[in-house]
Structures are given as structure tokens and as C-alpha cells.
C-alpha positions in Angstrom: -19.8 51.0 -44.4 -17.1 51.0 -42.3 -19.6 51.6 -39.3 -21.8 49.3 -40.0 -19.1 46.7 -40.7 -17.4 48.1 -36.6 -21.0 47.2 -35.4 -21.3 43.6 -36.8 -17.9 43.1 -35.4 -19.1 44.6 -32.2 -22.1 42.4 -32.0 -20.2 39.1 -32.8 -17.8 39.5 -30.0 -20.7 39.9 -28.1 -22.6 37.7 -29.1 -19.3 35.2 -29.0 -19.0 36.3 -25.6 -22.1 36.0 -23.9 -22.4 32.5 -25.5 -18.5 31.7 -23.6 -20.0 33.2 -20.2 -22.9 30.7 -20.9 -21.7 28.0 -21.8 -17.9 28.1 -19.9 -18.4 25.1 -18.1 -19.3 22.7 -21.2 -16.0 24.9 -22.8 -13.5 23.9 -19.9 -14.6 20.4 -20.1 -14.0 20.2 -24.0 -10.8 22.2 -23.4 -9.6 20.2 -20.5 -8.2 16.7 -20.1 -10.6 14.5 -17.9 -8.2 13.1 -14.9 -8.5 9.9 -14.7 -8.4 7.9 -11.6 -5.6 6.2 -10.5 -6.3 3.6 -8.6 -3.6 2.5 -6.1 -2.3 -0.8 -7.2 -0.3 -2.7 -4.5 3.3 -4.1 -4.7 4.2 -7.5 -3.0 7.3 -9.0 -2.1 7.4 -12.8 -1.1 10.3 -13.6 1.5 11.0 -16.7 1.7 10.0 -20.0 3.8 10.8 -19.5 7.3 11.1 -22.0 10.4 11.0 -21.2 13.7 11.0 -23.8 16.6 8.7 -23.5 19.5 8.2 -25.3 22.8 5.3 -26.2 24.5 5.3 -27.9 27.8 5.9 -31.3 26.4 8.1 -31.1 23.3 9.2 -28.5 20.6 7.6 -27.7 17.7 8.4 -26.8 14.0 6.5 -23.5 12.6 7.0 -23.1 8.8 5.4 -19.6 8.0 5.9 -18.2 4.5 4.8 -14.2 4.5 4.5 -11.3 2.0 5.0 -8.0 2.1 2.4 -5.5 0.9 3.6 -1.6 -0.4 2.1 0.4 -1.9 4.9 2.9 -3.2 7.3 1.5 -5.4 10.0 3.5 -3.9 9.4 1.7 -1.0 10.4 -1.9 -2.7 14.5 -0.7 -2.7 14.5 0.0 1.0 12.4 -3.2 1.7 14.9 -5.1 -0.3 17.9 -3.4 1.5 16.6 -3.8 5.1 15.3 -7.4 4.1 17.7 -9.1 6.7 15.8 -6.9 9.8 12.3 -7.3 8.5 13.2 -11.5 8.3 15.3 -11.2 11.7 12.3 -9.4 13.2 9.4 -11.9 11.9 11.5 -15.0 13.5 11.7 -13.1 17.0 8.7 -12.1 16.9 7.5 -16.0 16.2 10.2 -17.5 18.2 8.5 -15.6 21.3 5.6 -17.2 20.6 3.8 -20.5 22.8 3.1 -23.4 20.8 -0.4 -22.8 22.6 -0.6 -18.9 21.4 0.6 -20.0 17.9 -2.2 -22.3 17.5 -4.9 -19.9 19.0 -3.6 -17.2 16.2 -4.7 -19.7 13.8 -8.2 -19.0 13.9 -7.8 -15.4 13.3 -4.5 -15.3 11.2 -5.5 -11.8 10.7 -4.5 -10.3 14.2 -0.9 -12.5 13.7 -0.8 -10.3 10.1 -1.7 -6.9 12.5 1.0 -8.1 15.2 3.8 -8.7 12.6 3.3 -5.6 10.9 3.5 -3.6 14.1 6.6 -5.5 15.1 8.3 -4.6 11.8 7.3 -0.9 12.0 9.0 -0.5 15.6 12.0 -2.2 14.4 12.0 -0.3 11.3 12.1 2.6 12.8 15.0 2.4 14.5 16.5 2.7 10.9 14.0 5.5 10.3 12.6 3.2 7.8 8.7 2.4 9.3 6.1 3.1 7.1 7.2 1.0 4.1 5.6 -2.1 4.8 1.7 -1.3 4.4 0.7 -4.5 5.5 1.8 -7.6 6.0 0.1 -11.2 4.3 0.6 -15.1 6.1 0.6 -17.2 2.5 1.2 -20.1 4.5 1.4 -21.1 7.9 2.8 -24.7 9.1 3.2 -26.5 12.6 4.6 -29.8 12.9 
């Protein structure tokens, strides 16, 4: 009798081993929790309005610009807020070095102006070992008077 129970037990163990081997992928899928693909949600930091004077051959114009900074790392927000005076100064310097005609040309290609602003910010923030905390510069309003 003990031999029969032992044989039945071994058959059951062998069958479970066979089924476990055959269906191991399905078993793993049931046991493991599915990983949810997390999308990187950007964070936006709006800056106050900036007004800069730019010269042309005849007169002085004023450029009013609103900018929003984009970062994908929440940890970067603190650094951006801390270095906000440096960031605003960099943008104002970048704009003030342009002529009225250059800015009017950029009105047709705002994306290029945004790229140049981001490049200038990265260069400036490198001095503080904080480059790369800003992923994008978005010009949300640009007025020339």
C-alpha cells in the first residue's frame, strides 16, 4: 500500500513538473505583476513677462516676451527656481544682443529662437554645474512695439 501511495505521489510530482515546464511562460505572467509603461510627464515653469529694448537703424523697439521652461525631472524644478535670476538674465541678454531685424526674422521661425535660447541657458547654467536641468524653452508670447 505504501508503495502504491509513493508511486502515485511521484506520478503527481512528475505531472506537475511537466506542466510547470510546459506552461512556465503563462505561470510567470500570472505570478508577475505587469509593468505599466510610465510616460514621462513634463513639468512647466512659467517665467514672468520680460521686456527688452532692441535697436534698429531709426528707432528703439520694445520686445515683450513670455517664456515657459520645460523639464522632465521633478527634481530639476528646485534648481530652476533657485537659479531663476541667472535664467532670466541669460534670456534678457540673449534678446538684447539681437537687432530689431533679427527678431522680426525669428518671428517666422519661433522654434529656432527657442533652440537658441535653450542653448544659451545650457551654456550659462554650465558655469553652475546645472546644465541639462531645462529640457525645452517655450515662447508663449512675443510682441514687438
